[in-house]
Phi, psi and omega in degrees: 000149179235132178251130186236131181226125178260158174205166173105358178290173179164194181255132180216151177280154177304137183094347181275188184228154173216151176236116177266148178232155181214132176244130177248135179227163182101223184278070176247152183224163175305326182279356178296144176263133177242140183216165175241138173234168174216155178218117177268157181305130178078003181240162177283157176292134182232150180291142178245305183198154178220156180214140179216159188291337191247005178220162175292150177303152178233149189226153167291154183304322184291342182262343182300126181088343179246326183251144176226126177259139178217165187215140172251102186292329180294330183253005183051042183241142175231144180239151173233108176271122182243119180244164178050049184294146180242161180299329180286355174277354179299125183182170166272128182257131183243141171260143183215158183235136177229163179225142166071022181238162177256112177047058179295146177225355179265142181301323183292346179277349181257127188270333187234138187225148170273181182277346179096155176225135186281131172241123179237124180248119182263153181273000000 
């Protein structure tokens, strides 16, 4: 079993920045894939960014150039640095863990999820 906990959400003005963090514990490995998703009210959960030990990080188009995912393998921690935030980035952000896949981007490919952290971007 894997336990996932996110932190770092909050309220920020458009153009500002936030850094989300996620700690995974339990049956995690260096080869585990960690990713971020988000879900806005009335919308489906969508992929934001992913990171794995053997490939470069991958991002949704809306995050490229604004979001950066990074990972501390010793601490099983992943961060999502979000810059130049827009009101449309408002959502609950979820951290998730997958195993044995190549650059997964679908929610169903991730087996373990955190409870989410709210990010609200005001205009």
